[in-house]
C-alpha positions in Angstrom: -3.0 15.1 14.2 -4.2 18.1 12.4 -5.6 17.0 9.1 -4.8 13.4 9.4 -8.1 12.2 11.0 -7.8 8.8 9.3 -4.5 7.9 10.9 -5.6 8.9 14.4 -8.5 6.6 14.3 -6.1 3.9 12.9 -3.8 4.6 15.8 -6.6 4.0 18.3 -7.6 0.8 16.5 -4.1 -0.8 16.4 -3.7 0.0 20.2 -7.0 -1.6 20.7 -6.0 -4.6 18.5 -2.6 -4.9 20.8 -4.5 -4.9 24.1 -6.9 -7.5 22.8 -4.0 -9.6 21.6 -2.3 -9.6 25.1 -5.4 -10.7 26.9 -7.1 -13.0 24.5 -5.7 -16.1 26.0 -5.2 -16.6 29.7 -1.8 -18.4 29.0 -0.5 -14.8 27.9 -0.9 -13.2 31.4 2.0 -15.7 32.8 4.6 -16.0 30.1 6.7 -19.1 30.0 9.5 -17.3 28.5 10.5 -13.6 27.6 13.6 -13.0 25.5 15.3 -9.8 24.2 17.9 -10.2 21.1 19.6 -8.1 18.7 20.3 -11.4 16.5 16.5 -12.3 16.1 13.5 -10.5 17.4 13.9 -7.4 19.8 11.2 -9.0 21.9 9.8 -12.4 22.1 6.8 -13.6 24.5 6.2 -17.3 24.3 4.0 -19.8 26.0 2.5 -23.1 25.3 -0.5 -21.4 23.5 0.9 -18.3 22.1 3.8 -16.3 20.6 4.2 -12.5 20.3 7.3 -10.9 18.7 7.9 -7.2 18.7 10.5 -5.4 16.3 11.5 -1.6 15.8 11.0 -0.2 12.3 13.3 2.6 11.5 14.3 4.3 8.2 16.9 7.3 8.4 17.8 8.3 4.9 19.8 11.6 3.7 18.5 13.1 0.5 20.3 15.4 -2.0 19.0 16.5 -5.3 18.7 19.5 -7.6 18.6 22.6 -5.1 17.5 20.9 -2.1 18.6 18.5 0.5 16.7 17.0 3.5 16.1 13.9 5.7 13.7 11.1 5.5 13.2 9.9 9.1 10.7 6.9 9.9 10.5 5.2 13.1 8.0 2.9 15.1 7.4 -0.6 16.1 5.5 -3.8 14.5 4.5 -6.8 16.2 3.1 -10.3 15.2 1.2 -12.7 17.4 -0.1 -16.5 17.0 -2.6 -17.8 19.5 -3.9 -21.1 19.9 -3.5 -21.9 16.2 -6.4 -20.2 15.3 -5.8 -16.6 15.7 -3.4 -14.2 14.5 -2.7 -10.7 14.9 -0.2 -8.0 13.7 0.3 -4.4 13.2 2.7 -1.5 12.8 2.8 2.1 14.1 5.1 4.5 12.2 5.8 8.2 12.4 7.3 9.9 9.7 8.9 13.5 8.9 10.3 13.5 5.3 11.5 15.9 2.8 9.8 14.5 -0.4 11.4 13.9 -3.8 10.3 16.3 -6.7 7.6 13.9 -7.9 6.1 13.4 -4.3 6.1 16.9 -3.6 4.2 17.7 -6.8 1.8 14.9 -6.5 1.1 15.4 -2.6 0.6 19.2 -3.3 -2.3 18.3 -5.8 -4.0 15.4 -4.0 -3.3 16.6 -0.4 -2.3 12.9 0.4 1.3 11.3 0.6 1.0 7.9 -1.4 0.7 5.0 1.2 0.3 7.4 4.2 -2.8 9.6 3.7 -3.3 13.2 4.6 -0.7 14.9 6.0 0.6 17.9 8.3 2.9 20.1 6.4 6.3 21.4 7.8 6.8 23.8 4.8 4.0 25.8 3.4 1.8 24.4 0.6 2.4 27.6 -1.1 6.2 27.4 -1.3 6.0 25.9 -4.7 9.7 26.6 -5.5 10.8 24.3 -2.5 10.6 20.5 -1.8 7.6 19.6 0.5 8.4 18.7 4.0 5.5 16.5 5.8 4.8 15.2 9.1 2.5 11.9 9.0 1.7 8.9 10.8 0.5 5.5 9.8 -1.1 2.7 11.8 -2.1 -0.7 10.4 -3.2 -3.9 11.9 -5.1 -6.9 12.0 -6.9 -9.7 13.8 -7.5 -13.1 11.8 -9.4 -16.2 12.8 -9.0 -19.4 10.7 -10.7 -22.8 11.0 -9.5 -25.8 9.1 -11.9 -28.2 7.6 -10.7 -32.0 7.2 -7.2 -32.9 6.9 -6.5 -30.4 3.9 -4.4 -27.6 5.7 -5.4 -25.0 3.0 -9.2 -25.7 3.4 -11.5 -23.8 5.5 -12.9 -20.8 6.7 -11.4 -17.3 7.7 -12.5 -14.2 9.1 -10.2 -10.7 9.5 -10.6 -7.3 10.7 -8.1 -4.9 9.8 -6.9 -1.3 9.1 -4.9 -2.0 6.0 -5.0 -1.8 2.3 -6.4 -4.6 0.2 -5.1 -6.3 -2.9 -6.7 -7.8 -5.7 -5.4 -10.2 -8.4 -1.7 -10.7 -9.7 -1.0 -7.6 -11.7 2.2 -5.5 -10.8 -0.3 -2.6 -9.7 -3.8 -3.7 -9.5 -6.2 -0.9 -10.8 -8.8 -1.1 -8.1 -7.3 -2.6 -5.0 -3.7 -2.2 -4.2 -1.5 -3.3 -1.2 0.4 0.0 -1.3 -2.6 2.2 -1.1 -3.5 4.2 2.2 -4.6 2.0 5.1 -8.3 1.7 5.8 -10.7 -0.2 8.2 -12.1 -3.4 6.5 -13.9 -6.6 7.7 -13.7 -9.8 5.8 -15.0 -13.2 5.8 -14.2 -16.0 3.4 -13.8 -19.9 2.5 -10.7 -21.1 0.6 -8.9 -24.6 -0.2 -5.7 -25.1 -2.0 -7.1 -23.8 -5.5 -10.3 -21.6 -4.9 -10.8 -18.5 -2.8 -13.8 -16.6 -2.1 -14.7 -13.9 0.2 -16.9 -10.9 1.1 -15.5 -7.5 2.3 -17.0 -4.2 3.6 -14.8 -1.2 4.2 -14.6 2.5 4.8 -12.6 5.3 2.9 -12.1 9.0 4.0 -13.4 11.2 1.0 -12.3 14.7 -0.2 -15.2 17.0 0.8 -15.6 18.6 4.4 -18.9 18.7 6.0 -20.5 22.1 6.8 -18.7 24.3 9.2 -19.7 23.6 12.9 -18.3 24.2 16.1 -15.1 22.7 15.3 -12.3 24.6 13.3 -12.0 21.7 10.9 -15.2 19.8 10.1 -15.0 16.3 9.3 -14.3 14.8 5.8 -17.0 12.8 4.2 -17.0 9.0 4.6 -17.1 6.5 1.5 -18.7 3.2 2.6 -18.2 0.0 0.2 -18.9 -3.8 0.0 -17.3 -6.0 -2.3 -17.1 -9.9 -3.3 -14.0 -11.6 -4.9 -13.1 -15.0 -6.0 -10.0 -16.7 -7.6 -9.2 -20.0 -8.9 -5.6 -20.9 -9.4 -3.2 -23.6 -10.1 0.7 -23.7 -10.4 0.4 -22.8 -13.9 -2.6 -20.6 -14.4 -5.5 -18.5 -12.5 -8.3 -16.2 -12.9 -10.0 -14.0 -10.5 -13.2 -11.6 -10.4 -14.1 -8.6 -8.4 -17.1 -6.7 -7.8 -18.0 -3.8 -5.5 -19.8 -1.0 -4.9 -18.8 2.1 -3.1 -21.2 5.1 -1.8 -19.9 8.5 -0.7 -22.5 10.5 1.5 -21.9 14.1 2.3 -21.7 15.2 5.9 -25.1 17.0 5.8 -26.6 13.8 4.3 -28.7 15.7 1.7 -26.7 14.3 -1.1 -24.8 11.0 -2.1 -23.4 9.2 -5.0 -22.3 5.5 -5.6 -20.4 3.8 -8.1 -20.1 -0.1 -9.1 -17.0 -1.5 -10.3 -16.0 -4.9 -11.8 -12.6 -6.2 -12.4 -11.1 -9.6 -13.9 -7.4 -10.6 -13.5 -5.5 -13.5 -14.6 -2.0 -15.1 -15.1 -0.5 -17.9 -17.4 3.0 -19.6 -16.7 5.2 -20.8 -19.6 8.4 -22.1 -18.1 10.1 -19.3 -16.6 7.8 -16.6 -18.0 4.5 -15.3 -16.3 1.8 -13.4 -18.4 -0.4 -11.2 -16.4 -3.5 -9.3 -17.3 -6.3 -7.1 -15.5 -9.4 -5.4 -16.9 -11.6 -3.0 -15.1 -14.6 -1.2 -15.5 -16.8 1.2 -13.4 -20.4 2.6 -13.7 -18.8 6.1 -14.0 -16.1 5.2 -16.7 -18.2 5.5 -19.9 -15.2 5.5 -22.4 -14.6 1.9 -22.2 -12.3 -0.7 -20.3 -9.2 0.3 -18.3 -6.8 -2.5 -18.7 -3.3 -3.5 -18.3 -1.0 -6.6 -19.5 2.4 -7.7 -18.5 5.1 -10.2 -18.3 7.7 -11.3 -15.9 10.6 -13.7 -16.2 11.8 -15.0 -13.1 15.1 -17.4 -12.7 16.8 -18.1 -9.3 17.3 -14.9 -7.8 16.6 -12.7 -10.8 13.2 -11.1 -12.1 12.6 -9.0 -15.0 9.3 -7.5 -15.9 7.6 -5.2 -18.3 4.1 -3.6 -17.8 1.5 -1.4 -19.6 -1.3 0.3 -18.1 -4.3 2.3 -19.5 -6.9 3.9 -17.4 -10.1 5.3 -18.7 -11.7 8.7 -17.4 -14.0 8.2 -14.5 -12.7 4.7 -13.4 -12.6 5.8 -9.9 -15.6 8.3 -10.1 -17.3 10.6 -12.5 -15.9 14.2 -13.0 -12.7 13.5 -11.1 -14.6 12.2 -8.1 -13.2 9.6 -5.9 -15.9 7.3 -4.8 -13.9 4.3 -5.6 -10.4 5.2 -4.5 -9.2 8.1 -2.6 -5.6 8.0 -3.1 -3.1 7.9 -5.8 0.3 5.8 -6.0 3.0 7.3 -8.1 5.7 5.7 -10.3 4.6 2.3 -10.7 0.9 2.3 -9.9 -1.7 4.3 -11.5 -2.3 7.8 -10.7 -5.9 8.1 -11.5 -8.3 7.8 -14.4 -7.4 8.8 -17.9 -3.7 7.8 -17.3 -1.2 5.6 -19.7 2.2 4.1 -18.4 4.8 1.5 -19.2 7.3 0.1 -17.1 10.1 -2.1 -17.3 11.8 -3.1 -13.9 14.5 -5.9 -12.8 15.0 -7.0 -9.4 17.8 -9.4 -7.7 17.8 -10.9 -4.5 19.5 -14.1 -3.2 16.6 -15.8 -1.4 18.5 -18.5 0.5 21.5 -16.1 1.4 20.4 -12.4 1.1 23.2 -10.3 1.1 22.5 -7.8 -1.7 19.3 -6.5 -2.9 19.3 -4.7 -6.3 16.2 -2.9 -7.8 15.9 -0.8 -11.1 12.9 0.5 -12.9 12.2 3.0 -15.9 9.2 3.9 -17.4 6.8 6.7 -18.8 3.6 8.1 -17.5 0.8 10.5 -19.1 -1.8 11.4 -16.7 -4.7 14.0 -17.7 -5.9 14.1 -14.1 -2.5 15.2 -12.6 -1.1 16.8 -15.9 1.8 14.6 -16.1 3.9 13.7 -19.2 7.2 12.4 -18.0 9.6 9.4 -17.9 11.6 8.4 -14.9 14.3 6.0 -14.1 15.4 4.8 -10.6 17.6 2.2 -9.0 18.1 0.8 -5.4 20.9 -0.9 -4.0 20.7 -2.4 -0.5 23.2 -4.4 1.7 21.9 -6.6 4.4 23.7 -5.7 7.7 21.7 -8.0 10.1 19.4 -10.9 8.0 17.5 -11.6 11.1 16.4 -8.2 11.7 16.0 -7.2 8.1 18.5 -4.2 8.8 20.0 -2.9 5.5 22.2 -0.1 4.2 20.4 1.5 1.3 21.6 3.6 -1.7 18.8 4.9 -4.1 18.8 7.3 -7.3 15.9 8.7 -9.1 15.6 11.0 -12.1 12.5 12.5 -13.7 12.7 13.9 -17.3 9.8 15.8 -18.7 8.5 15.0 -22.2 9.6 18.6 -23.3 11.1 21.7 -22.0 7.6 23.3 -21.8 6.4 20.8 -19.6 5.3 22.1 -16.0 5.3 18.9 -14.3 8.0 17.5 -12.0 11.4 17.0 -13.0 15.1 16.7 -11.7 17.1 14.1 -10.0 17.6 12.7 -6.1 19.7 10.4 -4.5 19.3 8.9 -0.9 21.5 6.9 1.2 20.9 5.6 4.9 19.9 2.6 6.9 16.2 0.8 6.8 14.8 -1.8 9.4 11.4 -3.4 8.8 10.1 -0.9 6.4 9.2 -1.6 2.8 9.1 1.3 0.1 9.5 4.1 2.8 
């Protein structure tokens, strides 16, 4: 897909993973049982040594807001496989054509990326600033994981994982350096763990912002960012602490220049009865004005969770002079949008874990971001009714409203409502 090189390579990776999974075990070539069901997984392939399940993923939402209307259409498939008890694999292929909300329209025009998806092809022109942005984008995620237990402890052992997915660190509401809501990227990881301690080493590759010199192709490749990191954590039921140290290097296509950034982050939590306090501190070699941090608290009781969180990121956390050596995408509303930002969030959620029928979520907050020139407040709410529990099929109604800090603000504003059905897709 034009201007979406990362997603194209990701699709090839996930197809290779799927083929590898199917032929990894001889027992898969002659399945004992194959079933098709609308009450459980769409396709189930099962033998004595392997289990593979395949499900469709869809989201069809109608959007309406101030001076615009449109459709959010996502479709694809996902699979999970377990082989011989040591190997696991999974992945998803999704394609999306969407009319974006006011905030996503403004943010994506500035960053040339759709949060969680990456670079996109435009259906509407980027110069149509008075209209909502319409995008066409694909996303491929997948993994192969091997685990070997040591002794009688089920949680103790070694593990290795090859994946094209976003990584996560710590327990914070929105981790500052590595967040699972980021754009997927290739990663290799090895590690060791037991019931309380976990340690791993990772190598990854991101797509940068700068194209190489013009060659025989009409669109030269973007520069690549290579990174390595080590992280470890120790946690019990009542408290935990984790540390991450990483280094990323950005090399231009002409190889005549390069830059690198080192980052360190600490995260922890403490539980008092039904309340969990969470914190994180992050610093990089490019952030000269201090430590980026966040603190928060969550109250959980039965089926309800309420949380409050406050974030502060210093300029240069992700690279000097607006660079992106450490993180190549920003995620809006609930996750930090670059360095030199401040945000406060209050959120609440309800879901009956034993008999899920209704899923409710609401969030309000404020965001100031010098990098993207934002100074706004927002409120959003989502209500879903589970139609088919085993299939995770829901009817969904959501509402979002952005309020600029004052009438002179040039940032995004306005309201949006959407309704429709979703299946197998979280945060579409």
